[in-house]
GUKE-629243 format. One record per residue (C-alpha): x, y, z negated; residue in one letter; residue number from 1. Coordinates in nm, 3 decimals, always signed. Example, Ala and Ser with C-alpha at 12.3 -4.5 7.8 and 13.67 -1.06 7.14 Angstrom:
KETOR      east     north        up   type   seq
KETOR    +1.230    -0.450    -0.780      A     1
KETOR    +1.367    -0.106    -0.714      S     2
end
This chain:
KETOR      east     north        up   type   seq
KETOR    +1.674    +0.181    +0.243      M     1
KETOR    +1.699    +0.243    -0.123      V     2
KETOR    +1.389    +0.050    -0.277      V     3
KETOR    +1.249    +0.101    -0.633      F     4
KETOR    +1.333    -0.269    -0.737      S     5
KETOR    +1.723    -0.200    -0.638      G     6
KETOR    +1.978    -0.190    -0.913      L     7
KETOR    +2.121    +0.141    -0.711      E     8
KETOR    +1.793    +0.332    -0.751      F     9
KETOR    +1.716    +0.193    -1.127      I    10
KETOR    +2.064    +0.263    -1.261      F    11
KETOR    +2.189    +0.540    -1.052      R    12
KETOR    +1.953    +0.753    -0.847      F    13
KETOR    +1.667    +0.769    -1.097      L    14
KETOR    +1.855    +0.853    -1.406      P    15
KETOR    +2.034    +1.131    -1.261      V    16
KETOR    +1.738    +1.273    -1.084      F    17
KETOR    +1.530    +1.243    -1.406      L    18
KETOR    +1.813    +1.412    -1.591      L    19
KETOR    +1.820    +1.726    -1.363      I    20
KETOR    +1.452    +1.736    -1.317      Y    21
KETOR    +1.410    +1.748    -1.709      Y    22
KETOR    +1.646    +2.028    -1.776      I    23
KETOR    +1.517    +2.251    -1.489      T    24
KETOR    +1.265    +2.494    -1.576      P    25
KETOR    +0.917    +2.416    -1.477      R    26
KETOR    +0.890    +2.692    -1.208      K    27
KETOR    +1.165    +2.525    -0.995      Y    28
KETOR    +1.078    +2.167    -1.059      R    29
KETOR    +0.911    +2.123    -0.739      N    30
KETOR    +1.221    +2.247    -0.534      A    31
KETOR    +1.420    +1.959    -0.755      V    32
KETOR    +1.173    +1.715    -0.623      L    33
KETOR    +1.182    +1.839    -0.268      F    34
KETOR    +1.568    +1.824    -0.260      I    35
KETOR    +1.586    +1.489    -0.447      G    36
KETOR    +1.328    +1.353    -0.207      S    37
KETOR    +1.524    +1.437    +0.090      M    38
KETOR    +1.850    +1.280    -0.043      V    39
KETOR    +1.655    +0.941    -0.121      F    40
KETOR    +1.524    +0.959    +0.216      Y    41
KETOR    +1.859    +1.044    +0.395      A    42
KETOR    +2.041    +0.762    +0.229      V    43
KETOR    +1.811    +0.491    +0.403      G    44
KETOR    +1.715    +0.683    +0.703      E    45
KETOR    +1.954    +0.958    +0.775      P    46
KETOR    +1.863    +0.973    +1.162      H    47
KETOR    +1.520    +1.072    +1.066      F    48
KETOR    +1.561    +1.340    +0.813      V    49
KETOR    +1.555    +1.615    +1.058      V    50
KETOR    +1.217    +1.491    +1.201      L    51
KETOR    +1.080    +1.473    +0.831      L    52
KETOR    +1.198    +1.832    +0.761      L    53
KETOR    +1.057    +1.951    +1.127      G    54
KETOR    +0.737    +1.812    +1.061      L    55
KETOR    +0.734    +1.961    +0.684      C    56
KETOR    +0.791    +2.317    +0.836      I    57
KETOR    +0.547    +2.265    +1.128      A    58
KETOR    +0.275    +2.149    +0.905      D    59
KETOR    +0.294    +2.398    +0.644      Y    60
KETOR    +0.285    +2.682    +0.927      L    61
KETOR    -0.014    +2.494    +1.100      L    62
KETOR    -0.189    +2.485    +0.744      G    63
KETOR    -0.150    +2.858    +0.682      R    64
KETOR    -0.370    +2.885    +1.005      G    65
KETOR    -0.598    +2.599    +0.926      A    66
KETOR    -0.675    +2.768    +0.601      A    67
KETOR    -0.820    +3.090    +0.793      R    68
KETOR    -1.118    +2.826    +0.871      R    69
KETOR    -1.374    +2.941    +1.137      G    70
KETOR    -1.264    +2.888    +1.510      K    71
KETOR    -0.909    +3.015    +1.465      S    72
KETOR    -0.866    +2.785    +1.159      G    73
KETOR    -1.014    +2.488    +1.405      A    74
KETOR    -0.767    +2.554    +1.645      V    75
KETOR    -0.464    +2.513    +1.398      F    76
KETOR    -0.635    +2.217    +1.251      L    77
KETOR    -0.669    +2.059    +1.620      F    78
KETOR    -0.299    +2.143    +1.682      L    79
KETOR    -0.190    +1.955    +1.357      S    80
KETOR    -0.389    +1.655    +1.478      I    81
KETOR    -0.213    +1.658    +1.809      L    82
KETOR    +0.133    +1.713    +1.685      L    83
KETOR    +0.102    +1.445    +1.382      N    84
KETOR    -0.118    +1.181    +1.553      G    85
KETOR    +0.129    +1.218    +1.879      G    86
KETOR    +0.427    +1.177    +1.655      V    87
KETOR    +0.256    +0.853    +1.485      L    88
KETOR    +0.144    +0.718    +1.785      V    89
KETOR    +0.450    +0.789    +1.977      G    90
KETOR    +0.674    +0.595    +1.771      F    91
KETOR    +0.416    +0.294    +1.696      K    92
KETOR    +0.402    +0.269    +2.064      A    93
KETOR    +0.789    +0.269    +2.120      A    94
KETOR    +0.814    +0.028    +1.841      Q    95
KETOR    +0.539    -0.226    +1.979      A    96
KETOR    +0.720    -0.210    +2.324      I    97
KETOR    +1.077    -0.202    +2.249      Q    98
KETOR    +1.074    -0.342    +1.884      G    99
KETOR    +1.395    -0.283    +1.665      G   100
KETOR    +1.407    -0.007    +1.377      D   101
KETOR    +1.230    +0.276    +1.585      L   102
KETOR    +0.971    +0.337    +1.345      L   103
KETOR    +1.081    +0.562    +1.043      P   104
KETOR    +1.006    +0.432    +0.714      I   105
KETOR    +0.719    +0.545    +0.546      G   106
KETOR    +0.602    +0.768    +0.885      L   107
KETOR    +0.221    +0.667    +0.864      S   108
KETOR    +0.238    +0.754    +0.498      F   109
KETOR    +0.357    +1.114    +0.495      Y   110
KETOR    +0.192    +1.185    +0.822      I   111
KETOR    -0.144    +1.097    +0.649      F   112
KETOR    -0.062    +1.346    +0.367      K   113
KETOR    +0.000    +1.603    +0.612      M   114
KETOR    -0.318    +1.547    +0.811      L   115
KETOR    -0.511    +1.541    +0.470      S   116
KETOR    -0.330    +1.877    +0.376      Y   117
KETOR    -0.452    +2.050    +0.702      E   118
KETOR    -0.809    +1.906    +0.650      G   119
KETOR    -0.828    +1.995    +0.296      D   120
KETOR    -0.701    +2.360    +0.369      L   121
KETOR    -0.946    +2.407    +0.628      Y   122
KETOR    -1.256    +2.253    +0.474      T   123
KETOR    -1.173    +2.474    +0.141      G   124
KETOR    -1.072    +2.172    -0.107      R   125
KETOR    -0.740    +2.329    -0.135      I   126
KETOR    -0.857    +2.697    -0.230      R   127
KETOR    -0.521    +2.868    -0.197      E   128
KETOR    -0.229    +2.779    +0.065      T   129
KETOR    +0.083    +2.644    -0.158      P   130
KETOR    +0.419    +2.786    -0.128      R   131
KETOR    +0.639    +2.629    +0.129      F   132
KETOR    +0.848    +2.446    -0.146      I   133
KETOR    +0.521    +2.329    -0.321      D   134
KETOR    +0.418    +2.169    +0.009      A   135
KETOR    +0.723    +2.021    +0.120      A   136
KETOR    +0.753    +1.844    -0.224      A   137
KETOR    +0.402    +1.710    -0.177      Y   138
KETOR    +0.468    +1.600    +0.208      F   139
KETOR    +0.804    +1.423    +0.062      T   140
KETOR    +0.792    +1.316    -0.294      M   141
KETOR    +1.010    +1.014    -0.318      F   142
KETOR    +0.788    +0.801    -0.509      P   143
KETOR    +0.526    +0.777    -0.245      Q   144
KETOR    +0.743    +0.868    +0.085      I   145
KETOR    +0.800    +0.517    +0.188      T   146
KETOR    +0.467    +0.327    +0.110      E   147
KETOR    +0.202    +0.561    -0.047      G   148
KETOR    -0.001    +0.590    -0.242      P   149
KETOR    -0.165    +0.885    -0.016      I   150
KETOR    -0.194    +1.112    -0.289      M   151
KETOR    -0.405    +1.435    -0.216      R   152
KETOR    -0.241    +1.773    -0.227      C   153
KETOR    -0.540    +1.905    -0.456      S   154
KETOR    -0.495    +1.607    -0.705      T   155
KETOR    -0.125    +1.666    -0.788      G   156
KETOR    -0.038    +2.020    -0.677      F   157
KETOR    -0.362    +2.237    -0.658      G   158
KETOR    -0.497    +2.470    -0.886      E   159
KETOR    -0.611    +2.289    -1.236      G   160
KETOR    -0.421    +1.971    -1.108      A   161
KETOR    -0.283    +1.748    -1.400      H   162
KETOR    -0.015    +1.936    -1.567      G   163
KETOR    +0.051    +2.165    -1.269      A   164
KETOR    +0.198    +2.496    -1.319      V   165
KETOR    +0.345    +2.722    -1.033      P   166
KETOR    +0.647    +2.548    -0.885      G   167
KETOR    +0.644    +2.235    -1.089      G   168
KETOR    +0.495    +2.007    -1.363      H   169
KETOR    +0.451    +1.989    -1.744      I   170
KETOR    +0.597    +1.662    -1.858      V   171
KETOR    +0.452    +1.499    -2.195      H   172
KETOR    +0.657    +1.226    -2.380      T   173
KETOR    +0.344    +1.011    -2.316      G   174
KETOR    +0.366    +1.057    -1.940      D   175
KETOR    +0.709    +0.934    -1.957      V   176
KETOR    +0.639    +0.647    -2.192      E   177
KETOR    +0.307    +0.562    -1.981      D   178
KETOR    +0.513    +0.593    -1.653      G   179
KETOR    +0.800    +0.352    -1.776      L   180
KETOR    +0.551    +0.087    -1.875      S   181
KETOR    +0.396    +0.104    -1.520      C   182
KETOR    +0.720    +0.101    -1.369      F   183
KETOR    +0.812    -0.203    -1.550      V   184
KETOR    +0.474    -0.381    -1.493      I   185
KETOR    +0.504    -0.322    -1.130      G   186
KETOR    +0.885    -0.423    -1.115      L   187
KETOR    +0.809    -0.756    -1.271      S   188
KETOR    +0.528    -0.830    -1.025      M   189
KETOR    +0.760    -0.742    -0.726      K   190
KETOR    +1.073    -0.942    -0.836      V   191
KETOR    +0.947    -1.210    -1.044      L   192
KETOR    +0.622    -1.304    -0.842      L   193
KETOR    +0.616    -1.160    -0.517      A   194
KETOR    +0.993    -1.235    -0.419      D   195
KETOR    +0.973    -1.586    -0.552      R   196
KETOR    +0.647    -1.672    -0.371      L   197
KETOR    +0.831    -1.514    -0.062      E   198
KETOR    +1.079    -1.806    -0.050      L   199
KETOR    +0.804    -2.057    -0.005      L   200
KETOR    +0.631    -1.882    +0.272      W   201
KETOR    +0.953    -1.840    +0.455      T   202
KETOR    +1.020    -2.218    +0.402      R   203
KETOR    +0.699    -2.308    +0.587      L   204
KETOR    +0.807    -2.111    +0.891      S   205
KETOR    +1.145    -2.257    +0.867      T   206
KETOR    +0.977    -2.627    +0.867      I   207
KETOR    +0.755    -2.512    +1.167      G   208
KETOR    +0.391    -2.499    +1.107      Y   209
KETOR    +0.301    -2.786    +1.337      A   210
KETOR    +0.493    -3.006    +1.079      S   211
KETOR    +0.324    -2.916    +0.762      I   212
KETOR    +0.015    -3.088    +0.614      S   213
KETOR    -0.333    -2.958    +0.587      T   214
KETOR    -0.289    -2.906    +0.196      P   215
KETOR    +0.058    -2.750    +0.229      L   216
KETOR    -0.097    -2.521    +0.490      A   217
KETOR    -0.388    -2.401    +0.239      W   218
KETOR    -0.118    -2.343    -0.024      I   219
KETOR    +0.082    -2.141    +0.227      G   220
KETOR    -0.236    -1.909    +0.290      A   221
KETOR    -0.260    -1.866    -0.097      Y   222
KETOR    +0.123    -1.805    -0.092      T   223
KETOR    +0.117    -1.527    +0.110      Y   224
KETOR    -0.210    -1.401    -0.022      T   225
KETOR    -0.033    -1.365    -0.356      F   226
KETOR    +0.298    -1.252    -0.221      E   227
KETOR    +0.153    -0.941    -0.033      L   228
KETOR    -0.050    -0.879    -0.310      Y   229
KETOR    +0.196    -0.871    -0.619      F   230
KETOR    +0.448    -0.698    -0.357      D   231
KETOR    +0.206    -0.441    -0.261      F   232
KETOR    +0.052    -0.390    -0.603      W   233
KETOR    +0.394    -0.404    -0.777      G   234
KETOR    +0.507    -0.130    -0.567      Y   235
KETOR    +0.206    +0.082    -0.628      S   236
KETOR    +0.218    +0.062    -1.000      M   237
KETOR    +0.618    +0.151    -0.980      M   238
KETOR    +0.545    +0.456    -0.768      A   239
KETOR    +0.263    +0.545    -1.023      A   240
KETOR    +0.513    +0.531    -1.285      G   241
KETOR    +0.774    +0.713    -1.134      L   242
KETOR    +0.513    +0.995    -1.047      A   243
KETOR    +0.381    +0.972    -1.431      M   244
KETOR    +0.733    +1.031    -1.532      M   245
KETOR    +0.741    +1.367    -1.318      L   246
KETOR    +0.410    +1.481    -1.490      G   247
KETOR    +0.183    +1.386    -1.226      F   248
KETOR    -0.167    +1.191    -1.271      P   249
KETOR    -0.166    +0.843    -1.238      F   250
KETOR    -0.301    +0.740    -0.870      V   251
KETOR    -0.470    +0.387    -0.861      R   252
KETOR    -0.423    +0.213    -0.537      N   253
KETOR    -0.553    -0.146    -0.657      F   254
KETOR    -0.852    -0.190    -0.857      A   255
KETOR    -0.847    -0.606    -0.901      H   256
KETOR    -0.952    -0.636    -0.536      P   257
KETOR    -0.974    -1.029    -0.607      Y   258
KETOR    -1.234    -0.995    -0.874      A   259
KETOR    -1.459    -0.802    -0.584      S   260
KETOR    -1.820    -0.956    -0.494      R   261
KETOR    -1.784    -0.898    -0.140      S   262
KETOR    -1.526    -0.858    +0.133      V   263
KETOR    -1.692    -0.487    +0.160      T   264
KETOR    -1.599    -0.435    -0.199      A   265
KETOR    -1.263    -0.610    -0.177      F   266
KETOR    -1.157    -0.337    +0.080      Y   267
KETOR    -1.278    -0.063    -0.150      R   268
KETOR    -1.039    -0.213    -0.402      D   269
KETOR    -0.733    -0.296    -0.205      W   270
KETOR    -0.519    -0.016    -0.097      H   271
KETOR    -0.757    +0.249    -0.259      V   272
KETOR    -0.609    +0.566    -0.119      T   273
KETOR    -0.578    +0.454    +0.237      L   274
KETOR    -0.924    +0.343    +0.222      G   275
KETOR    -1.033    +0.672    +0.099      E   276
KETOR    -0.863    +0.847    +0.340      W   277
KETOR    -1.022    +0.662    +0.626      F   278
KETOR    -1.334    +0.711    +0.445      R   279
KETOR    -1.309    +1.100    +0.400      D   280
KETOR    -1.103    +1.172    +0.722      Y   281
KETOR    -1.280    +0.944    +0.971      L   282
KETOR    -1.572    +0.756    +0.861      Y   283
KETOR    -1.774    +1.051    +0.720      F   284
KETOR    -1.684    +1.288    +1.000      P   285
KETOR    -1.824    +1.008    +1.245      L   286
KETOR    -2.147    +1.019    +1.051      G   287
KETOR    -2.091    +0.756    +0.801      G   288
KETOR    -2.388    +0.536    +0.727      S   289
KETOR    -2.657    +0.816    +0.741      R   290
KETOR    -2.752    +0.779    +1.101      Q   291
KETOR    -2.890    +0.401    +1.132      G   292
KETOR    -2.764    +0.082    +1.148      A   293
KETOR    -2.620    +0.088    +1.503      A   294
KETOR    -2.441    +0.424    +1.439      R   295
KETOR    -2.299    +0.272    +1.133      T   296
KETOR    -2.161    -0.047    +1.288      I   297
KETOR    -2.026    +0.180    +1.561      F   298
KETOR    -1.857    +0.396    +1.304      N   299
KETOR    -1.713    +0.098    +1.091      L   300
KETOR    -1.584    -0.058    +1.438      F   301
KETOR    -1.381    +0.247    +1.504      V   302
KETOR    -1.256    +0.285    +1.166      V   303
KETOR    -1.121    -0.088    +1.177      W   304
KETOR    -0.973    -0.067    +1.533      V   305
KETOR    -0.779    +0.221    +1.406      I   306
KETOR    -0.689    +0.041    +1.101      T   307
KETOR    -0.557    -0.275    +1.300      G   308
KETOR    -0.351    -0.050    +1.535      L   309
KETOR    -0.223    +0.156    +1.231      W   310
KETOR    -0.077    -0.189    +1.081      H   311
KETOR    +0.093    -0.263    +1.394      G   312
KETOR    +0.087    -0.321    +1.782      G   313
KETOR    +0.107    -0.674    +1.821      T   314
KETOR    -0.251    -0.864    +1.880      L   315
KETOR    -0.272    -1.028    +1.577      N   316
KETOR    -0.341    -0.675    +1.382      Y   317
KETOR    -0.616    -0.622    +1.605      V   318
KETOR    -0.778    -0.967    +1.571      L   319
KETOR    -0.706    -0.937    +1.192      W   320
KETOR    -0.908    -0.611    +1.170      S   321
KETOR    -1.188    -0.736    +1.398      M   322
KETOR    -1.262    -1.033    +1.203      V   323
KETOR    -1.287    -0.804    +0.901      L   324
KETOR    -1.509    -0.570    +1.084      F   325
KETOR    -1.743    -0.871    +1.153      L   326
KETOR    -1.739    -0.966    +0.806      L   327
KETOR    -1.825    -0.639    +0.673      I   328
KETOR    -2.117    -0.619    +0.915      V   329
KETOR    -2.228    -0.974    +0.826      W   330
KETOR    -2.229    -0.870    +0.443      E   331
KETOR    -2.382    -0.530    +0.507      K   332
KETOR    -2.669    -0.634    +0.761      F   333
KETOR    -2.742    -1.008    +0.746      V   334
KETOR    -2.667    -1.151    +0.407      V   335
KETOR    -2.676    -0.845    +0.199      K   336
KETOR    -2.984    -0.947    -0.004      K   337
KETOR    -2.851    -1.316    -0.053      L   338
KETOR    -2.508    -1.186    -0.197      L   339
KETOR    -2.705    -0.989    -0.460      R   340
KETOR    -2.910    -1.272    -0.533      K   341
KETOR    -2.626    -1.513    -0.587      F   342
KETOR    -2.296    -1.297    -0.626      P   343
KETOR    -2.070    -1.622    -0.650      F   344
KETOR    -2.124    -1.662    -0.274      L   345
KETOR    -1.952    -1.308    -0.239      G   346
KETOR    -1.656    -1.450    -0.458      H   347
KETOR    -1.642    -1.740    -0.215      L   348
KETOR    -1.599    -1.475    +0.082      H   349
KETOR    -1.319    -1.304    -0.125      V   350
KETOR    -1.128    -1.629    -0.231      W   351
KETOR    -1.160    -1.830    +0.067      I   352
KETOR    -1.206    -1.580    +0.391      L   353
KETOR    -0.966    -1.321    +0.265      I   354
KETOR    -0.683    -1.556    +0.249      P   355
KETOR    -0.742    -1.694    +0.606      L   356
KETOR    -0.734    -1.321    +0.712      T   357
KETOR    -0.424    -1.270    +0.566      W   358
KETOR    -0.263    -1.577    +0.760      V   359
KETOR    -0.398    -1.367    +1.100      I   360
KETOR    -0.217    -1.066    +0.936      F   361
KETOR    +0.107    -1.248    +0.858      A   362
KETOR    +0.193    -1.458    +1.168      I   363
KETOR    +0.230    -1.188    +1.485      T   364
KETOR    +0.279    -1.475    +1.738      D   365
KETOR    -0.071    -1.599    +1.859      L   366
KETOR    +0.061    -1.920    +1.950      G   367
KETOR    +0.221    -1.984    +1.613      Q   368
KETOR    -0.115    -1.850    +1.461      L   369
KETOR    -0.304    -2.112    +1.650      G   370
KETOR    -0.081    -2.383    +1.509      T   371
KETOR    -0.139    -2.277    +1.174      Y   372
KETOR    -0.511    -2.296    +1.223      F   373
KETOR    -0.507    -2.653    +1.360      T   374
KETOR    -0.337    -2.746    +1.010      R   375
KETOR    -0.582    -2.559    +0.822      L   376
KETOR    -0.874    -2.733    +1.000      F   377
KETOR    -0.743    -3.042    +1.150      P   378
KETOR    -1.077    -3.216    +1.149      F   379
KETOR    -1.226    -2.935    +1.365      V   380
KETOR    -0.958    -2.951    +1.607      T   381
KETOR    -0.896    -3.343    +1.603      G   382
KETOR    -0.545    -3.310    +1.462      A   383
KETOR    -0.392    -3.528    +1.164      S   384
KETOR    -0.411    -3.374    +0.833      P   385
KETOR    -0.079    -3.538    +0.728      V   386
KETOR    +0.260    -3.342    +0.792      G   387
KETOR    +0.586    -3.468    +0.900      M   388
KETOR    +0.666    -3.561    +0.540      A   389
KETOR    +0.398    -3.734    +0.354      A   390
KETOR    +0.318    -3.546    +0.024      G   391
KETOR    +0.513    -3.246    +0.101      D   392
KETOR    +0.230    -3.019    -0.057      W   393
KETOR    +0.323    -3.216    -0.381      I   394
KETOR    +0.671    -3.143    -0.360      T   395
KETOR    +0.639    -2.748    -0.319      Y   396
KETOR    +0.327    -2.725    -0.562      L   397
KETOR    +0.578    -2.886    -0.837      R   398
KETOR    +0.820    -2.614    -0.777      I   399
KETOR    +0.591    -2.311    -0.737      F   400
KETOR    +0.297    -2.409    -0.974      W   401
KETOR    +0.396    -2.135    -1.230      P   402
KETOR    +0.379    -1.852    -0.983      Y   403
KETOR    +0.044    -1.958    -0.872      F   404
KETOR    -0.083    -1.970    -1.217      A   405
KETOR    +0.066    -1.631    -1.313      A   406
KETOR    -0.091    -1.490    -1.005      G   407
KETOR    -0.423    -1.642    -1.076      I   408
KETOR    -0.424    -1.491    -1.450      V   409
KETOR    -0.300    -1.137    -1.328      L   410
KETOR    -0.628    -1.146    -1.107      C   411
KETOR    -0.835    -1.147    -1.391      I   412
KETOR    -0.927    -0.764    -1.460      P   413
KETOR    -0.946    -0.810    -1.850      K   414
KETOR    -0.605    -0.939    -1.880      V   415
KETOR    -0.451    -0.658    -1.739      S   416
KETOR    -0.677    -0.427    -1.932      H   417
KETOR    -0.592    -0.583    -2.264      F   418
KETOR    -0.198    -0.543    -2.160      V   419
KETOR    -0.260    -0.157    -2.072      W   420
KETOR    -0.488    -0.086    -2.373      N   421
KETOR    -0.224    -0.204    -2.595      R   422
KETOR    +0.061    -0.108    -2.389      R   423
KETOR    +0.238    +0.109    -2.713      R   424
KETOR    +0.181    -0.201    -2.950      N   425
KETOR    +0.526    -0.329    -3.046      P   426
KETOR    +0.474    -0.639    -2.924      V   427
KETOR    +0.371    -0.525    -2.582      I   428
KETOR    +0.681    -0.285    -2.578      V   429
KETOR    +0.901    -0.577    -2.656      I   430
KETOR    +0.752    -0.791    -2.389      L   431
KETOR    +0.781    -0.510    -2.135      L   432
KETOR    +1.145    -0.474    -2.229      A   433
KETOR    +1.233    -0.857    -2.191      V   434
KETOR    +1.050    -0.843    -1.848      L   435
KETOR    +1.243    -0.561    -1.736      F   436
KETOR    +1.590    -0.737    -1.807      W   437
KETOR    +1.470    -1.065    -1.690      I   438
KETOR    +1.390    -0.876    -1.346      S   439
KETOR    +1.711    -0.688    -1.361      I   440
KETOR    +1.895    -1.022    -1.398      Y   441
KETOR    +1.728    -1.181    -1.091      V   442
KETOR    +1.754    -0.898    -0.887      S   443
KETOR    +2.140    -0.880    -0.955      A   444
KETOR    +2.179    -1.261    -0.868      N   445
KETOR    +1.931    -1.325    -0.582      A   446
KETOR    +1.905    -0.965    -0.428      G   447
KETOR    +1.616    -0.726    -0.397      S   448
KETOR    +1.379    -0.760    -0.091      N   449
KETOR    +1.243    -0.469    +0.073      A   450
KETOR    +0.869    -0.411    +0.002      F   451
KETOR    +0.633    -0.567    +0.275      M   452
KETOR    +0.474    -0.243    +0.373      Y   453
KETOR    +0.774    -0.066    +0.493      F   454
KETOR    +0.688    -0.193    +0.816      D   455
KETOR    +0.369    +0.014    +0.842      F   456
end
């Protein structure tokens, strides 16, 4: 699969595509975007291109029916849910049962875009049915097809959308400059932080969880926490930057979740577009929080069960989602007033409990997961806190402390706000240029790892 941080994408696909896109008259740009996106997808997933094209055609036709609204529109909406839901569940189940590479890359993300498209046509959020080429470009646009964000059609393609004209978008010089800045920031997060931290997390599994000390187990929990965050935030910034270079609005997918005051707020700020999708198309239709505490808890339970299953078919994902469900219910109905009175307690939830939930998320083998938690809490289980190699945590901390320090600094909202607000300052421009070429050098010499959310 071609990845945004790969040299082939940065120096081959992207320049050629942008050149063609910019010289094409605006009314044909969505056609160029659709064709270019299909080529991008075909390079990595040639055997699933027919599936993607078939779903584009089917969902466009079903969308025309859903736009009628009323009873007949509801029938087409129901058929769309059956089709898209059946394809997604079928592939997820096959992947869980047989393993291998049975899950098309990006399936969850473009399926969710198709479902939101149908729902928005039915409810009138999209007032006029787009042309096929415009809808197909929305479904498949390469900056978002593999890992999101899940942009709404009404945001980037509907009437009055940012820069939208029939068949394409107006691209301003400022959009390109800001898009490049976003792309470089995301590339640096991915290559210089996430990929370096991945080396430590992989090392721990190679050593064996039973052999690591308690301090190293906790370092490992924060290693995976930062690795996942900067991998996915980095991807999201790159995707947003690419879309901005094409004239689309910036789509925020992370809003500094580690500065949140509760687990509940954390998941409003983490993977924002996925959370909003579940809120608008599942939680609100179920009744949201408008029908009393018992129904609210039930609705949250449904959302989190589906969230866990969406991420994977192994039991650790269900366990991860249930732990988060219980934490959110705890915050909403048990300690809500306490968290308001003492906000630092909510920050402790985020900085202590969230890394523990990421360990559950990361380790699919429940036996190995249990072993890891015995290393995290040896005094509870009666195990020894000392690993096979005395002082192992000191050895690794000496090597990786700069990455943790950089990660902590970047979790402070004021830092990124400072950089972004001065993105056109010559000093910041030079800094971003230096980071870009360092990232390219590292990628060329160490290789570029696939983004972690490709598997979902």
